[in-house]
N, C-alpha and C positions, 0 to 999 in steps of 0.2 A: 344548890338545886334550883332549877328553873320552875317557877310556879305558874306564871301567866305572861302573855304578851302585854306590853305596855302601850298606852296611848303616847303620842308624841308630846313630850313635856319640856324639851330642852328650851331654855330661856323663857318660854311662856307656853301655856297649854294650847294645843291645836287639835280641835275636835274633828274627827272624821272616822268613817267606818271602812276605810280602805288601806291606809298606811299605818302600820304598827311598828313597834321597836322591840328588839330583844331586850330583856331587862338589864343587860350589861352595857348597852349602848351609852347610857348616860354616864357610866363610869369611864368608858372610853373617851368620851368628849370632855369630861372634867379633867382627865389626865392630860389630854392634849392642850386644852385651853388654860387650865390651871389659873394662875394669877395674872394672866396676860392682859386682862382688861378688854379683851376682844370678844367677849361673850355676846354683847349686844349686836356688834357688826356681824358676827357669825350667825346669830339668831335670825337677823333680817334676811340674809342670803339663804339660810337653811329653810326658812318658812316658804320663800319663793320656790325653791326646788321641790319641796313637798307638795305645793299646790300644782306645779307642773306635773309631778309624778301622779298625783291623784287624778288630774284631768286627762293626761295623755296616756296613762298606763304604759303598756309596752312600747308605744310610740314615743315615749320620752327620749329614746335614743336619737331622735331627730334633733334634739337640743344638744348644744356643745358640752353641756355640763354632765351629760349622761353617756354611758357606753355599756355595751354588752361585752363581757370578757370572752375573747375568741376561744381560748382553750377550755373554758368552763362556761359554756353557753347558757347555763341556768343562773349564773351570777352576773349581776350588773353593778356598775359603779356610779356613784353620784359624786361630783366634784364640787367642793366649795373652795373657791380661790381666796385665800388670804395669806397672811404670813406663815401659816401652818400648812398650807396646801393639803387640806383635809379631804380624804376620800372616805365614802361610806359604801360598803358592799351591801347589796340587798338582793332579794329573790322574790319571785312570784309564787304564791301557793294557792291551792284550793282548800277551803276550810268550811265545813257545813254547807256545801253547795254553792259557795261564792268565792270569787277571786279576791285575794288580799296580797299586800306587799309587806314584807318584814325587813326592816333595816337591821342588818346583822352585826356589822363590825365597823368601827371608825378608826382610822389611822392617819398619821401625817406622812404622806408619801415624800420621802426625802432621800432614800438610800437605794443602793443597788439591791437587786432582788435575791434574797436568800431566805430559806425557811427559818433561820434563827434570828433574823433581824425584824423586830416588831414594827419597823417603819418601811417595810417592803411589801409589795403586792403578794409575793409568795407566802410570807408569814400570814398576811391578812386573809388570803384564800383558805389557808388551813384552819384559821380561827373561825371563819364563816362556815366552813363545812362542819366543824365541831358544833357550832351553835345550831345548825340545821338539824343535826342528829339529836341534840338536846330537845329541840322543839318537837320533833317527831316522837320522842319518848313521852312527852307530856300530852300532846294532842294526837290521839290515835287516828283521827280522821284527817290529819293534815297531810296533804299531798304536794310535793314539790312539782311545779310546772316547769318542764324541761324544754318545751318548744315555744 
């Protein structure tokens, strides 16, 4: 059961009031990075991307590492290039009168797109949608920003 949005804590704490993480995101990243020894390298790149996202907001898609998913316009992707080719799906929300971003699901994009393959965009999009619904059930005033 989802209890609350998390601050960004992967590798090191990152304090801000704009970018939050679904509670399962840390598990996603731990599963991907595991014992790879790449956590520090990932953490440095990840922190830079979060700073871009915090500063540029929806204009983040002007950076190569970000994209708006064309078939699911309310979902965005953050790319962290390393040996794992990690993608993090996120969305913009309104909560208590202000805009926030929630990082929803992380996956290593490596395979052809099928809904049953956890390393594909199709699977990731379905997981992100599930997590959006979880968040809406916990935060009654949470509104997905679709434009």
